[in-house]
Steps between C-alpha positions, in 0.01 A plus 500: 500500500127541550314822437438590862870482584591706195231747593643550853857534374396753237305707750793500749740603230279783384448613862878513565551699177224738607651562843845562358339741249332690784825542690688607189230752421514645855877547488485640147250775566758760624721445200213508253358824643848654485546403139821315584567190290818399685524212743259503789644574846322300770768547768438602860643844434221555243195347660589437869332166545391392850805273524742782413708650779393856414133419540552326834615827656144627491235274664211682336650469154585132562146406597361718223704326232403157632140610488524624143678183384250279681217693341653464159560130547145446619367692200725311259398171657138584472541599138698181435225293661247682285693415186544145621128468548437647156741256335355214699149604386616518139683165490253296707206327345343330797241678712697418819815659360304810399360526853854482641613769254206718603595466871858607416370803313261597779772463763736721298232766448412501870872532586546797270183655635615467864841648420346799323228546763751496792711767328207722409349480852825608664561770241149638540531519881839672480750494212785488752385160621649343186824688542725347766733761657795497738425621858688824449300582186175487693597816687631702206329836452351541155653776287327830550391423855662607820476373857308752714724653757430456870314782676742771589581549869584849616876527525656583829550878501839658544538710810869586465404853391230669709198652324480872539122539493226339707309355203803311358612383844145372575492318169833339579381394844179360351708285263689367803161411656424290190805295589347433844779684676292780643131543564256776603232502762147556369351552844417865555476638855331809362302580186500265202791563265741593781644149533859444383404299191265774373752773565775309308260436207401867482862605518622266220204614284578864556175566685439714813544294814283473810658694792356466851538702819510416874169371629376381159222244485340274240289791381697818566847641534651409157500663162667467160794736461705565188763718672623213726682192373699214648870588522680295229786411736261311724374298205848442350643382834204270566545338158870439562461374853217263415713349225830481690424484871150376589152468355285792616140610531422868478224563756460878493591794282294821511200338662414386850510664847841637590635778723449863420753625244581139412721466191235253371268792416748677274623191318835468674416213737391141471456184708623156399489155655750221417334164425754335734441501873871468563618813688833486309308537170320808639829652620659427161213692330542793743876513431442482122263799505739699722791420270313673219478826687150447636378475858361160598407347837284225636171653609219390727217746585718795407794399720834426331711206610869449431457133583242356256478173691290684761213557261524231229186287520287771665186619326560832325881464504667644188805683372450869455701667222525865404731736317727726702 
């Protein structure tokens, strides 16, 4: 047997012993750290290798374990090549053999450098990049943190029990308006602040309301009064009917031009317009108000109509409501 052949056999033998030593060392670490001198358990139940059934249940864990083992094998191979090059350098006498050994050593060092650099770059960008996770783990909320709740939407008010005062009844009706079931006209026939929306806002805030008189204009005929308020039954009934019968628009309360001694001017009258142009919807609203002990009728230019179909669609048509 010549020297070169003996040299190759020796190097291969040493390399195999080295690789087995590396694997033994890796599997021995847990036992050594635990101070346990008993036999080493390398079963699936202990380490969950990629080929184990338990590991295959989790895709992220499976890929992660393959990655770790591949990284370990690459590092061990690079280290083995480095040792091989060192042995080859030591045992060779020719310049050519030394050059070959040097190339092996350089290749091993470059391999180790690339492995370390790839890990460090990923870890520097984000430590989680080197931690493979299952899809469901990506959406887990860290301990101590909470998911912000969605913006609260005003709850639909209860109108089963009528409010006894104007302020509470107006607040309730305003809450219904936030649900887009009722609206208020902001077009004032007379002085600013006499429109239905302004009157409702002042009422729900407990402020004096604008009360007009016959013949009022954009500049005169209205004033703030604290001794007059909207009758709560008008507001309660409007809230209930807009929720259960038809969507309504309140067009007039204590403002606007009405007849002398109109109930509008003492807070006991109001005008509403259903959003639907179906005469049956108008008649249903009239019947609903009347069923609550109020007076209601379809109105056009101060004339009441029992048959709402005669005025629906005409400009200025509305439903007049007042307490009895």
